C-alpha positions in Angstrom: 96.6 -134.0 145.7 100.3 -134.3 146.2 102.2 -132.4 148.8 103.9 -130.3 146.1 100.7 -128.9 144.6 99.6 -125.4 145.6 96.0 -124.3 145.9 95.4 -120.7 145.3 91.9 -120.3 146.7 90.8 -116.6 146.7 89.7 -115.2 150.0 87.0 -112.6 150.6 87.8 -109.5 152.6 85.8 -111.1 155.5 88.3 -114.0 155.6 86.1 -116.8 154.1 87.1 -118.6 150.9 85.4 -116.9 147.9 83.4 -119.0 145.5 84.2 -119.1 141.8 81.4 -118.0 139.4 81.0 -117.6 135.7 79.3 -114.6 134.2 76.5 -115.1 131.7 75.9 -111.5 130.7 76.3 -110.5 127.0 79.1 -108.1 127.8 81.1 -110.5 130.0 80.2 -113.9 128.6 82.0 -116.7 130.3 84.1 -114.4 132.4 85.1 -115.9 135.8 84.7 -113.9 139.0 84.9 -114.5 142.7 82.2 -113.7 145.3 81.9 -114.4 149.0 79.8 -117.4 149.9 78.0 -115.5 152.6 74.7 -113.9 151.5 75.0 -110.1 150.9 74.2 -108.1 153.9 73.7 -104.5 152.7 72.1 -103.2 155.9 74.7 -104.7 158.3 78.0 -102.9 158.5 81.0 -104.6 160.0 82.3 -103.5 163.4 85.6 -102.4 161.9 83.9 -100.2 159.4 81.8 -98.7 162.2 84.9 -98.1 164.3 86.6 -96.3 161.3 83.5 -94.2 160.7 83.3 -93.3 164.4 87.0 -92.3 164.4 86.5 -90.1 161.4 83.4 -88.5 162.9 85.4 -87.8 166.1 88.2 -86.3 164.1 85.7 -84.3 162.0 84.0 -83.0 165.2 87.4 -82.1 166.7 88.4 -80.3 163.5 85.2 -78.4 163.4 85.7 -77.3 167.0 89.2 -76.3 166.2 88.2 -74.3 163.1 85.4 -72.6 165.2 88.0 -71.7 167.8 90.5 -70.4 165.2 87.7 -68.3 163.6 86.9 -66.8 167.0 90.6 -66.1 167.6 90.8 -64.5 164.1 87.8 -62.3 164.8 89.3 -61.3 168.1 92.6 -60.4 166.5 90.8 -58.4 163.8 89.0 -56.4 166.5 92.2 -55.8 168.4 93.9 -54.7 165.2 91.1 -52.3 164.5 91.4 -50.8 168.0 95.1 -50.5 167.6 94.7 -48.8 164.2 92.3 -46.3 165.8 94.8 -45.7 168.6 97.5 -45.1 165.9 95.3 -42.7 164.1 94.6 -40.8 167.4 98.3 -40.7 168.2 99.2 -39.5 164.7 96.6 -36.7 165.1 98.1 -35.8 168.6 101.6 -35.8 167.1 100.5 -33.5 164.3 99.0 -31.1 166.8 102.2 -31.2 169.0 104.4 -30.6 165.9 102.2 -27.6 165.0 102.4 -26.2 168.5 106.2 -26.6 168.5 106.5 -24.8 165.2 104.3 -22.0 166.5 106.4 -21.8 169.6 109.6 -21.6 167.5 108.1 -18.7 165.5 107.2 -16.9 168.8 110.7 -17.5 170.2 112.2 -16.0 167.0 109.9 -13.0 167.2 110.7 -12.6 170.9 114.5 -12.7 170.1 114.0 -10.1 167.4 111.9 -7.9 169.8 114.6 -8.2 172.5 117.4 -7.4 170.0 115.6 -4.4 168.7 114.7 -3.3 172.3 118.4 -3.7 173.3 119.5 -1.8 170.3 117.1 1.1 171.0 118.1 1.1 174.7 121.8 1.3 173.8 121.0 4.0 171.3 119.0 5.9 173.9 121.7 5.4 176.5 124.4 6.7 174.1 122.1 9.7 173.2 121.7 10.5 176.9 125.4 10.2 177.7 126.2 12.6 174.8 124.1 15.4 176.2 
């Protein structure tokens, strides 16, 4: 080979040079494909893949813990909201009672004013009648 020629050897994901094969199936007759020279190891998973899987498991566990915590906080907020709604209902009922008491008091004050005015008018009339005799 001369120094100007370039070899384009395909490499496997493991880093080794892949071997060139030819397909003999009816669908892909004489089609070239590349395959790693190492024997297939279905049961053995590379360390990098295990690290990635463990990282994802860790992130999944952390996410599940966070979701659980957020659900608990959500339930706590719902309980607090329900308690506050009950307090608001009680305060509205108390406010209605106080408003009714204030209206009754205003009516009684008006009646008292009328009674005092009528009493004063009768007293003045009685005083005028006594002074005329």
